[in-house]
Every structure is written in C-alpha cells, then in structure tokens.
N, C-alpha and C positions, 0 to 999 in steps of 0.2 A: 505495498500500497505506500504511496507516494507520501510524502509530509508535507503540508502545508505551511508555506514559507511565514505567511499569516497571523494565522491559529494558537496554537498552543504547544506550540512545540520547542516551547522557548526562544528561539530562531531572531534576531533580530531585520524586523522590517526592513525593505529600504529606502533611503531616502527619497523621496520623489524628486522625479526633474523639477532642476530650476529653483529649488529648494539648497539657501547654503547654512548648514547646520555647522556650528562656533559652538556649540557646547561641551566637548570636548575641549576645547582651544586654553591653555592654560593663560590664567591672566597677563599683564604685564605686572611684571615685578616692581616692587615700590622705590626700590634702590635708581632703576633702571628711570623710574621716576623721576628722583631727583636728579639722578645725574645731566637727564633731556632740559631741567628747569633752568640748573646753571648753565649748563651749553646757550640756551635760549637769551640766559641774561648778559651772556657774552658776547654772543656773536655777531650781534649787532653794531653799527658801527655806534651809535647812540649810547646802548648801554657799556660796550668799552671804552668811550671814550669819556664817559659821564665816570666809571670805575677810576678812569688814571687822572681824571681832573680833582678825583677827591683824594688819595693818594699829593699830587702834585700839590694841591691846595693847603694839605696838612703841615706839607718839605717847609711852602715858603713863610705859610705862617711863623711855625717855630723856629725856623731860621730867621726869622726876623725881632723872635723875644727872646733868642737864647744870646743876639744882639744887641737887643736895646733892653733887658730887662735890669734891674736894678741889681746889683753883685747880692747874691745870698737869697736870689732866687729863680735861679737857676739849675734846680737838682732833680734829679729824675722826675720824683715827685708831682711838682710841682710843673714842668716840661708836661707829664703825662698829662696832666690835667686838661693845658693846650690846645695839645693833641687830640685828645678824647672830646674836648666841646668842638672841635672841626667836624670830627665825625663825624657827632650825633647829630650836627646838625644838618647834615645832608645826606646822609646813609637811610633817612627814612627817605628818601626821596628815591633808590635804586630800588628800594621796597616797593614802593606802587608800582614805579616802572614793569616791576616781576607779575605782579597780580594783574593790571589791568593790561597789560600785552594784548588778549588774546578780546580785548574786545575795542580796547585803539586803534588794534591792529586789522580787526575780522580773520584774527586765526581762528577762533572759537570754533568753528563746523571743525572743522582739520582736529584739532587739541580734543574733543571733547566725545570726535568718532572715533577716534585712535583709544581715546580711552574714556567709555561709556560713564564710569562712574566715575560724576563728576568730586565728591566727595575728599579722592583717592590724589587726585591734580590740584586740589587747594592745602592736600595735607602737603603733598611732595613739593607745591611753591614756598611750604610756611616752611619748609626742613630745611629747602636750599637758599632760602632767606637767612637761619642762622647760617648756614655753613657761612654765606659770601658775608656775613658781618661778622663771622669768628673770624677767618680770614682778616679782613678791611680792621679787625681792632690789632690782629696779630702786627700788622703793615704800621701802624698809626704807632704802637709801641716801640719799636724800629725806630723809628722815623723820632720818637721822643728820645730814643736813646742816643743819635746821634744830635738830635738839638742839646744833649746834653752833656757829650761830649765838646762840644762847640764853646756852650758856656761854661765851663769848666766847672760845673758844680757835682757832690755828690750824686752817689747812687741809692739813697734813704728812700724810703718808699713804703707809707703805714697800710697795713692791708687795710684799712677803713675805706681811702684814697682810690686805693684797688678796684675796692667791689661798690662804691658807693657813686664815684665816680666817674666810673670808668664800664666798668662791669653793668649797672643796673642801669646806668642812665642809657646806652646804646641798647641795650635790652628792649626799656620801655620806649626808643626812638624805634624799632623795628616791628613792634608791635603795634606803636603808634600807626608809624604807614601801610604796615597794612591789613590795620582797619578802614583808614578812609581810602585806601586801595578797592577793598569790598564794597564798601558802601556808596560808590559815588559810578565805580566800573567806569571810569573817563581818565586818563593821561594829566591834562590839562587841569580839569575841573578839580581833580584829587590833589593835585602841585600844589593852584592856588590856595582849596582850601588849607594846607597844610602849612603854608607858610603864614597864613591870617592868623592857624591857628596859635604860633610859635611864634610870630613877633608882633601883628594887633592886639589880640583876646588880652597878651598878659600886657599889653604899654595901656593898655585901655581900665583892665584892673589893678592896674599901677597909678593910675593916674587920680580912677575913683577912690583907690584906698589912703591917698593922702589924703582928700581935701574931709572923707566920712569916715569915721574913727570903728561907726558899727560896720562897713563892708571892711574893712582892714579886717576884722574879726572872724566877718564869714567869710571873705576872699576863698581860703585856703582848703573848707569845706565844698566850693563848688567849682573852684577852677585847680583843673590838673595842676598846672606848669607852676602855680606860686606854691602849693602842697610838696613839686618833688626842688624847687629853692629852700622850701625850707628842711628838706630833707638832707641837703647838701652843705647847709651851713651850720647844721644843729650836727656837735661831735657825738660821738660815740653812738651805745645803739638809739635809736629812734624811741621818743616815748611813747606813753601810750594815747595820748591826744595826737599826737604826733602818726603814727600809723592807721587811727580812724581817720583824722583830714585824710590820707592817700587814698586808705579805703574808700571813704565817700563819694573821696573826685573823682578818683580812677573808675569808679565805676558808671560815674555819669559822661564821663571823658571818654575812655577807653572799654571797660569791657559792655558795657550798652551797644556802642558804634561795631563793635569786634564781631559782637552776635549778628544782628541786622543784617550787617552787609554779609557773613555769611552768611544766613537765608536769602538772603537779595541774589548773592552770587548762589548757591547751590540750584535755584529757584529760574535764575533769570531765562527767556529766549536767544541761544547765541542767533546773531546773523550775520 
C-alpha cells in the first residue's frame, strides 16, 4: 500500500510552489547586529568626520588649556575634566545620528526587512553607542595625558572625579542623545533640541533662579542639568536630597523621553 505524503505517515508535506519558508533560518546573531551598527556609524563621511572632529576638538582645547592654565591647574585630574567636558558635550550628537539614520536617510525599510525584530536593532544601536562612547572616552583620557605632559602637571586623579566628572557625565550624555534621537527620529530636529536642552534651558533656569529664590530651590527638582551641576560640585558621596533631585529631574527629562521615544520608534512605520 502506498504511503500518503500528506497523511498520518509522519512525512512533512512539501512546501507549496512560490512560498518561501524561512522558519528554519537561524536569527541574525546580536553581535553581528552590533558590529553592523558600529560600521554604519563610521562608514559615512558625516560619521567619520564628526567623530574625528570630536577628538580633534578635545585635543585643541586640552593643548590650549595646558599652555594657558595657571600653575598648579594642569594636573591629570584637571585636564581629564576639561577633556571629558568637551567630549560629553558632543558625544550625544553622535548617538543622535546613530539612532536617526534609518529615518533621516530613509534606510529603515532595508534595516527592518533584514532584521524584522525592531527591538533587537534598537538594542544593537544602544550597545554600539556604548562601545563607541567607551572608545572615545579612552581617547579623551589619552588626550588628557598628553595635555598633562605638555602642562607639566602631576598625575593625581581622584576616583570621585573619574567616576562623577568623567564616566557618569558621559554616560548620562549617551543616554540623553539616545533618548532624544528615539523621541524625534529626525537628525536635524533632534540635534537642535539637544542644544536647546543643554544650552538654552540651563541658561533660562539660571537667570530665573537668580531673581526668584523660590525657583532656585525648585530648579534641581525639575531641571536635570541643574541637578547634575550640583552633583559635580558636591564633594564626596551625594546626599540623600541630591539623589532625590537627580531621581526626580532625571525621570522627567531622561526616563520619560527614553520610554516614550522607545515606544514610538518600535511602532513607527518606515517610509
């Protein structure tokens, strides 16, 4: 008796003609997605030149500081602070360009067709941004070492300055750039918004705080830049009040935009 190929014999039925079965195709490894996002960040002329410009600007500012700073202000800790400040100001822009590339350059259809699980692409971008940020932080530290040699300072560096003024500040910058990029999904709009957030908003808050004492007390609770400045000025471990201010203002200006931006990016329709 012949066996029915589509019956109960256990033999899998052949795939109908014209139907592409990819159910058995293994998923793209996450490490490959991360490497692709790293390559995309540096493959374009804009990405390469902007990354090089950040390093060059750190070098120029540090060299000028090494020659112009008063005696006793060119220790490694001082120069690291200068180099880290320059890097922390422009690093978020690089993260913005990484996040918005699919939407500003209209490559989203290609990216999300090759990897349909959009959450994995977003995760790969975030990890790639952390890796690129860590590499630039290392370069900024090397630039600071060069500035210390030029300025003739000593190599003292406190753990507090390294963690708070260098690592934490740049990590917050990375998260901020990533959140704004996801929220707006447009390179120009996100970059303009970032500079308004980092330049115009703190200036406005500072002016209002100078004239209104009640607002000066309220500002760290509602404005993240102000709370961060207090964290960097405050010596030692942050107090309970400062931690509460960072938590509240960080939730308003970082956590909420990050969550809303992530939801919007995951649901947006590529065009």
